[in-house]
C-alpha positions, 0 to 999 in steps of 0.5 A: 464594896463599902468599907471593904475596899479599904483592904486595898489601901492596907487596912486589916479586918479589925480596922475596917470593922472598927471604922464600920461600927463607928460609921453606923453609930454616927449615922444612926443605923439602927439595923446595924448589928455588926453584920454587913447587909446590902443596905449597909454596904450601899450606905457605906458606898454612897458615903465614900463616894460623896465624902469631901464634896458636899457639906452637911448644909448641902453646899458643895465643898470645892477643890483647892484649885477653886480656892485659888481662883476665889483668892484671885477673884477676891483680890482683883474684883473684891466687893463685886463677888460679894453680890453673888455669895448668897446665890450659891454660885460659888462653892465653899472653897471659892467663898473662902478664897474670895474673902481671903483675897479681899482681906489681902487686898485691904491689907495691901491698901492699908500698908500703901496708905501708911508706908 
């Protein structure tokens, strides 16, 4: 399968060949000479299955639903969530949501004090 499954999404052969060439150039596939082998197809398939889930540093990306939960946790629990940041309990989007929620909470606090 690999990038050939992109044909189902409307890509033509030339576009798939360009994507394949760019992918193997970026990932340092020294054995790639333009011909697809079982190994290169397996690499492409693995990449397509995991894209968006794991970041380069090995952390899980998370979903936007998790980001919203993080926003709520950050807003209502605030500083309590920070203690778990380094423990890899939260995905990357959870963490972004928690920080955003804490900033919103602090903003409301500042507005409440000055108005």
